[in-house]
C-alpha positions, 0 to 999 in steps of 0.5 A: 509775368512778375505781377502774376508771380507776386499775386500767386505768392500773396495768395499762397501766404493768405491761404497759409494764414487763413487755413491755420484757423478753426474750421466749422463746416456745413453743407446742404441747407437747400434754402428756398426749397420750403419756407418751413425748412428755411425757418429751421435753418435760419434759427439753428444755423445762426444759433450755432454761428453766434457761439463760434469764436471770432476769426474762425473759418466758416466753410460751406460745402455747397447746396446752401441754396436749392437754386442760385443764379445771379442775374446782373441785378436780380437774386432769388428773393426767398434767399434774401433773409438768409444772405442779409443776416449772414452779411452781419458776420462778414467781419467776424469770420472768414468764409469759404464757399464750395459750390454744389450741384444746386448752387454752382452759379454763386459768383459775384454777389456773395463775394461782397461778404468777403467769401472766397468762392471755389468751383472745384475741390481744393486741397489744403495743408492744415497742420501736418494733414492734407485735407480735401474739401469738396461738395461731393457730386462727382465722387462716384464715377459710376454715376455717369449720367449724373456726372455728365448732366452736372458738367453740362449745366455748369457750362457758359452756354447754359449760363448764357441761356439763363440770361435770355429768360426773364428771371421769373421764368428762369428761376421757375425752370431752375426750380423744376430741374432742382426738384427732379435732381432732388427726387432722383437723389432721394431714391438713391441708396447712400452706403456707409462707405468711402466714395471712389474719388476720395479713395484715390485722394487717399492713395495719393497721400491725402489724409482727410476728405470732407464732403457734403452732397450725400445727405448722410452724416458719416465718419469713417476712419481706415488706415489712418485716413479719415472720410467725413460727410457733413450730413444734411444740416436742416434734417440732421443738425450735423456739421464738422469741426476741424483744426490742427489737433482734432476733427469732430462730427457734431449734431448741434452741440453733441459730439457724434465722433471725435478723432485726435490728429496729433 
C-alpha cells in the first residue's frame, strides 16, 4: 500500500513537471494508408519537428497509424520508416500518445521512445486552465453504432483473436476494417460545432478541449471556453500549440487563430 501511494505521488509530480511545458499537438496522420500520403507526412512533420524547441511536449491525439497492432515480434513494416526516424527525437522531446480508433493497440513498442500512452481521455492542469486531451471518437453520443463497435474492437477478446492469426492475415483483415471505418467517416458531415461530450466537460468546470478524429480544423470560443480540433495533418497541415499563456491553431507556420489565456 505504501509503495502504491509513493508511486501515485511520484506520477503526480512528474505530470506537474512535464505538463508545464510547451505543447505541440498533432493527430490523424493515418500512416500506412498510402505511400504518397506517408511521404508527405514524413517530409512535413519532421520539418516542423526540427523547428520545435527542445524539451517541448509532443502530443499525438490518435490515428497516427491507419492500423497498428503489436504482435510479440512483429510490427507493420510500412510504419518502420516513420518510427525509426521518430526514435531519433526521444531524448529531445517528451511524447504523449492518446490512442485513436485506428491505432488503439499501440502498447509496449512505442514505450521504448519514452512515450506515455493513454488509452482514454485525460485532463491536465496547465497554468490556470483545465485542459482535456482525447482522440474524439466517443464524443458524439448519438453515434451509437460507431460507439459500440469501437468499444468492441478494443476488448481483450479481439486482441486475443488477432494473436491467433498469422500477421499477414491479421494485418490484411485490420486494413479492411480500417478502410470501411474511413469510408464511413468520409460520408459523415462534420459540423462546425462543439461535440456534446466536450460541452459536458465545459459544464463541469473544464476550460479547453482539444480533439482530433473529425479531420476538420476548428477553433471555437464560447463563454470563455475553447474547443479546438487539430484537423487532419496530411491534408490540412494543421496542428495546435499550447502553453500557459496562449493557444494557437497553425497551418504549417501560418497562424489560423490565436487566443491569449492570461
